[in-house]
C-alpha angles and dihedrals in degrees: 000000000000105000092193088069092052096048099038114107095015121143114251101207124096091242090067098056095106092048091050092051090052089053091051092048092051091047095047096037098194122112120199122212133163140196125197126198135167131229127228119242116235140182094040093302121137132197142081133299120186123186119193124186117196123192114198111179105306095340129092129207120189117195120184118182144152146108133269141184115225116240100215139022120276119217137187092278095042108058096149136068133177103225108169143023120218130200112271094248096054114105104199103174116200135304152150138273129200140186139170111239125173092342096310134091120251115206127190143169120248118208136170126227122171089344095306119123111220128195115208115187109227104180134047133355112320090206089083090063108092133189109285097034111145123224130189118208142185129192130180139183128177128187 
């Protein structure tokens, strides 16, 4: 966008600030709004889940992030855990989770199904992940 077109003809005095903002808004056209909600931890997990939905013009960006502590031990046959419940109208997309366990990094996929966030360990032996292990995660969806 050519900024000289936006700023040309604008008043320079402080009394014209509101008028100038209206000119910028009409030239740019996009309005930005956001909504933030939290998830509820389940299955003995604790932590924090924040979901932010940004609307920029006609586009939407959903960002879900946080950290959680698992509520029970994972083993080689149990590589998944549902750790949070989201509101039904939250569209979280897909993402990743990571943790440092016994001097190595554990990586997993985070998915959402019927509002439940699920961690699925994708590398290594899940039996080294004990109750109380902390994970950080990040999910994104744009449309």
